[in-house]
C-alpha positions as CSV (number, residue, x, y, z in Angstrom):
1,M,0.0,0.0,0.0
2,K,2.9,2.3,0.9
3,K,4.5,1.7,-2.3
4,R,1.4,2.4,-4.5
5,A,0.9,5.6,-2.5
6,S,4.5,6.7,-3.3
7,V,3.9,6.0,-6.9
8,L,0.7,8.0,-7.2
9,I,2.3,10.9,-5.4
10,L,5.4,10.7,-7.9
11,A,2.8,10.6,-10.9
12,A,1.0,13.6,-9.5
13,V,4.4,15.5,-9.0
14,L,5.4,14.7,-12.4
15,A,2.2,15.8,-14.0
16,F,2.3,19.1,-12.2
17,A,5.8,19.8,-13.5
18,G,4.6,19.3,-17.0
19,T,1.6,21.6,-16.5
20,A,3.7,24.2,-14.9
21,A,6.1,24.2,-17.9
22,L,3.2,24.5,-20.2
23,F,1.5,27.3,-18.2
24,A,4.7,29.3,-18.3
25,L,4.9,28.9,-22.1
26,T,1.3,30.0,-22.7
27,R,0.6,32.6,-20.1
28,P,-0.2,35.9,-21.7
29,D,1.8,38.1,-19.3
30,S,5.3,37.0,-20.0
31,R,7.6,35.5,-22.5
32,P,8.6,31.6,-22.4
33,R,12.1,31.0,-21.2
34,W,13.8,28.5,-23.8
35,A,17.1,26.9,-23.3
36,A,18.5,24.6,-26.1
37,L,20.4,21.3,-26.3
38,L,22.4,20.4,-29.4
39,I,24.0,17.0,-30.0
40,N,26.1,15.9,-32.7
41,N,27.9,12.5,-33.2
42,D,29.7,13.1,-36.4
43,P,32.9,15.5,-36.3
44,S,32.9,16.0,-39.9
45,P,32.6,19.8,-41.3
46,R,29.0,19.0,-42.6
47,H,27.6,18.0,-39.4
48,V,29.4,20.6,-37.3
49,E,27.9,23.1,-39.6
50,N,24.6,21.7,-39.1
51,M,25.2,22.8,-35.4
52,I,26.4,26.1,-36.1
53,H,23.3,27.0,-38.2
54,A,21.0,25.7,-35.5
55,E,22.8,27.8,-32.8
56,S,22.7,31.0,-34.9
57,A,18.9,30.3,-35.6
58,L,18.3,29.9,-31.8
59,R,20.4,32.8,-30.8
60,A,18.2,34.9,-33.4
61,N,15.2,33.7,-31.7
62,G,16.3,35.1,-28.3
63,I,17.7,31.9,-26.7
64,D,20.9,32.7,-24.8
65,T,21.2,29.4,-22.9
66,I,22.6,26.8,-25.6
67,I,24.3,23.7,-24.5
68,T,26.3,21.6,-27.1
69,A,27.9,18.3,-27.3
70,G,30.0,17.5,-30.3
71,M,30.4,21.0,-31.6
72,D,34.3,21.2,-31.8
73,Y,35.1,18.5,-34.6
74,E,35.2,15.9,-31.9
75,M,32.6,13.0,-31.4
76,A,30.8,13.6,-28.1
77,N,30.9,11.0,-25.3
78,L,28.2,9.9,-23.1
79,G,29.7,12.1,-20.1
80,E,29.6,15.1,-22.2
81,A,26.1,14.4,-23.3
82,R,24.8,13.8,-19.8
83,A,26.7,16.9,-18.4
84,A,25.0,19.0,-21.1
85,I,21.6,17.5,-20.1
86,D,22.2,18.1,-16.4
87,R,23.1,21.8,-17.2
88,I,19.7,22.1,-19.1
89,E,17.7,20.7,-16.4
90,K,19.3,23.1,-14.0
91,S,19.0,26.0,-16.3
92,G,15.4,27.1,-15.0
93,A,13.9,27.2,-18.5
94,D,10.2,26.7,-19.1
95,G,10.8,24.8,-22.3
96,V,13.8,23.2,-24.2
97,V,14.8,22.9,-27.9
98,I,16.6,19.8,-28.7
99,Y,18.4,19.2,-31.9
100,I,20.2,16.0,-32.8
101,T,22.3,15.4,-35.8
102,G,24.9,13.1,-37.0
103,H,24.2,9.4,-37.7
104,G,21.6,7.3,-36.1
105,S,22.0,3.7,-35.3
106,Q,20.0,0.6,-33.8
107,L,20.6,-1.0,-30.5
108,F,19.6,-4.8,-30.5
109,E,18.2,-5.7,-27.1
110,R,16.2,-8.8,-25.9
111,E,13.0,-6.9,-26.2
112,G,13.9,-5.8,-29.9
113,R,15.6,-2.9,-31.6
114,R,15.8,0.6,-30.5
115,A,17.1,3.6,-32.2
116,C,20.2,5.1,-30.7
117,L,23.0,7.8,-31.3
118,M,26.4,5.9,-31.1
119,L,28.7,8.3,-29.2
120,N,32.4,8.0,-28.7
121,D,31.9,5.6,-25.9
122,G,28.5,3.9,-26.3
123,P,25.1,4.3,-27.2
124,F,22.8,7.4,-26.5
125,I,19.2,6.4,-26.3
126,G,16.0,8.0,-25.6
127,D,15.9,7.5,-21.9
128,E,18.8,9.7,-21.5
129,L,16.3,12.6,-22.4
130,S,13.5,11.4,-20.2
131,D,13.8,14.0,-17.2
132,I,13.7,16.9,-19.8
133,F,10.5,15.3,-21.4
134,V,8.9,14.8,-18.0
135,Q,9.7,18.2,-16.6
136,K,9.8,20.7,-19.5
137,A,8.0,21.4,-22.8
138,V,10.1,20.5,-25.6
139,L,10.5,21.4,-29.2
140,A,12.9,18.8,-30.9
141,Y,14.1,18.4,-34.3
142,V,16.2,15.1,-35.2
143,D,18.1,14.6,-38.1
144,V,19.6,11.2,-38.0
145,C,18.9,7.7,-39.4
146,F,16.1,5.8,-37.5
147,A,14.8,9.2,-36.2
148,P,11.0,8.0,-36.5
149,D,11.7,5.2,-34.1
150,L,13.6,7.6,-31.7
151,L,10.7,10.3,-31.8
152,D,8.1,7.5,-31.3
153,E,10.0,6.5,-28.1
154,L,10.4,10.2,-26.9
155,A,6.7,10.8,-27.3
156,R,5.8,7.9,-25.0
157,I,8.2,9.3,-22.4
158,A,6.8,12.8,-22.6
159,H,4.5,14.0,-19.8
160,G,4.0,17.6,-20.9
161,E,3.7,19.7,-24.1
162,Y,5.8,18.7,-26.9
163,W,6.4,19.1,-30.6
164,I,9.0,16.8,-32.1
165,A,9.8,16.1,-35.7
166,S,12.4,14.9,-38.2
167,D,13.0,15.2,-42.0
168,K,12.8,11.2,-42.2
169,S,9.7,9.5,-43.1
170,K,8.6,6.1,-41.4
171,A,9.1,4.6,-45.0
172,D,12.6,5.9,-45.6
173,E,14.0,6.3,-42.1
174,T,17.5,5.7,-43.1
175,K,17.7,8.3,-45.9
176,T,20.6,10.2,-44.4
177,C,22.7,13.3,-45.0
178,R,20.1,15.0,-47.2
179,G,21.1,18.4,-46.4
180,T,17.9,19.4,-44.8
181,S,19.2,20.6,-41.5
182,L,20.6,23.8,-43.0
183,P,17.7,25.1,-44.8
184,F,15.6,24.2,-41.8
185,W,17.4,26.3,-39.3
186,D,17.8,28.9,-41.9
187,A,14.1,29.4,-42.2
188,V,13.7,29.3,-38.3
189,K,16.2,32.2,-38.2
190,R,14.4,34.0,-41.1
191,M,11.3,34.1,-39.1
192,A,12.8,35.3,-35.8
193,G,10.7,38.1,-34.4
194,E,7.8,37.5,-36.9
195,I,6.3,34.5,-35.2
196,S,6.8,32.4,-32.1
197,L,9.7,29.9,-32.0
198,P,7.2,26.9,-31.9
199,D,5.5,28.3,-35.0
200,A,8.5,29.1,-36.7
201,M,10.0,25.5,-36.4
202,A,6.7,23.9,-37.4
203,E,6.6,26.3,-40.5
204,A,10.2,25.5,-41.3
205,R,9.4,21.7,-41.2
206,R,6.6,22.2,-43.7
207,E,9.0,24.2,-45.9
208,T,11.9,21.9,-45.9
209,A,10.5,18.4,-45.2
210,P,6.7,18.0,-45.0
211,E,7.1,14.2,-45.6
212,G,9.0,13.8,-42.2
213,V,7.4,12.3,-39.1
214,C,6.0,14.7,-36.6
215,F,4.5,14.1,-33.3
216,Q,2.9,16.5,-30.9
217,S,1.0,16.6,-27.6
218,E,-2.8,16.4,-27.7
219,G,-3.2,20.1,-26.6
220,W,-0.4,21.6,-28.7
221,L,-2.7,22.9,-31.6
222,T,-5.5,24.1,-29.3
223,R,-2.8,26.3,-27.6
224,R,-1.1,27.6,-30.6
225,I,-2.9,31.0,-30.6
226,A,-1.5,31.6,-27.0
227,V,1.9,30.4,-27.8
228,S,1.9,32.4,-31.0
229,S,1.1,35.6,-29.1
230,L,4.5,35.5,-27.3
231,K,6.7,37.2,-29.9
232,R,10.3,36.7,-29.5
């Protein structure tokens, strides 16, 4: 009985955290506080450039807290990625923008296959982001192979408001290095100050990769007017 009560209390606390993050993003008397987490597992110039364009677009949209892993032409390791996540969780932001670029892989487990991002010392899986998806509202764009499977996992983890998308379709989830990240982030930057960041990312996806998968929480569209009124 005590164990069940503890579980119920924990569930209530998590639900409140997700609701609080959403309220902070949609209340009309203030602007949302966003932070960003950018992760890359390919140190080649092409993918580092993806990171640079993402950072530039997010700064143009008023985000000052941008934490990166894999930005300096070296493959990120798990410790670096986890440290970046920890900094995001402690940033005090209402919402988090997550961008993942590089090359996705599949991890074979007893229960089946799951998408992952192979870092320098091991696989980075969706569970690593679970606390962010429980505590914060999330905007995420994932440009790696097997992104649809990873997004499906993240949508199941989420407790609060989220919009997560990729340029990959379920039918062609290994079509990689298509060069869609640069026009996506350039479009987000172009719309800075004109519409809200959530709407800019949604519009950028429609412009650059409308066939890609996209998941959003049930209440996202019903609250777009409130979110859109918060100009950056």
